[in-house]
C-alpha positions as CSV (number, residue, x, y, z in Angstrom):
1,X,0.7,14.0,7.9
2,X,4.5,13.3,7.9
3,X,5.6,10.2,5.9
4,X,8.5,9.4,8.5
5,X,5.8,10.2,11.7
6,X,2.5,8.5,10.1
7,X,-1.1,8.7,11.7
8,X,-2.4,5.1,13.6
9,X,-4.5,5.0,10.7
10,X,-1.9,5.2,8.3
11,X,0.2,2.3,9.8
12,X,-3.4,0.0,10.6
13,X,-3.9,0.2,6.2
14,X,-0.1,-0.7,5.9
15,X,-0.2,-3.6,8.0
16,X,-3.6,-4.8,6.4
17,X,-1.9,-4.3,3.3
18,X,0.9,-6.2,4.0
19,X,-1.4,-9.1,6.3
20,X,-3.7,-9.2,2.8
21,X,-0.9,-9.7,0.0
22,X,0.4,-12.2,2.7
23,X,-2.8,-13.9,2.2
24,X,-3.4,-13.5,-1.4
25,X,0.4,-15.2,-2.1
26,X,-0.7,-18.4,-0.3
27,X,-1.8,-21.8,-1.4
28,X,-5.5,-21.0,0.3
29,X,-6.0,-17.3,-0.6
30,X,-9.4,-15.8,-1.2
31,X,-10.3,-13.2,-4.0
32,X,-11.4,-10.9,-1.3
33,X,-7.9,-10.5,-0.5
34,X,-6.9,-8.9,-4.2
35,X,-10.4,-6.5,-3.3
36,X,-9.0,-5.4,-0.6
37,X,-5.5,-4.5,-1.4
38,X,-6.7,-2.4,-4.7
39,X,-9.1,-0.8,-1.8
40,X,-5.9,-0.2,0.1
41,X,-3.7,0.9,-2.7
42,X,-6.2,3.4,-4.2
43,X,-6.9,5.1,-0.7
44,X,-6.2,8.5,-0.2
45,X,-3.9,8.8,2.6
46,X,-2.0,5.5,1.6
47,X,-1.7,7.5,-2.0
48,X,-0.2,10.7,-0.1
49,X,2.6,8.3,1.5
50,X,3.9,6.7,-1.2
51,X,3.5,10.1,-3.1
52,X,6.0,11.5,-0.1
53,X,7.9,8.2,0.3
54,X,9.2,8.3,-3.3
55,X,9.7,12.0,-3.0
56,X,12.5,11.7,-0.6
57,X,13.8,8.4,-2.2
58,X,12.7,5.7,0.2
59,X,10.7,3.5,-2.0
60,X,11.6,1.6,-4.9
61,X,10.8,2.3,-8.6
62,X,8.3,0.9,-10.0
63,X,9.7,-1.3,-13.8
64,X,6.6,0.5,-15.7
65,X,4.7,3.7,-14.6
66,X,1.3,3.1,-14.6
67,X,-0.2,4.6,-17.9
68,X,-2.2,8.1,-17.0
């Protein structure tokens, strides 16, 4: 998978992530949205894509790195 030419499955996951974040930030949010967001961020395909995009300096840097 190339970061700049993602598979349809990854595009669907990224789109779902955007929709669930939008819903989570709304006044009518639901705990389900947070669970889905966490699941999508833990998804191997999403994580791989984020690493590839970061290696090309195409993503903002996190303010704080997660503890390992």
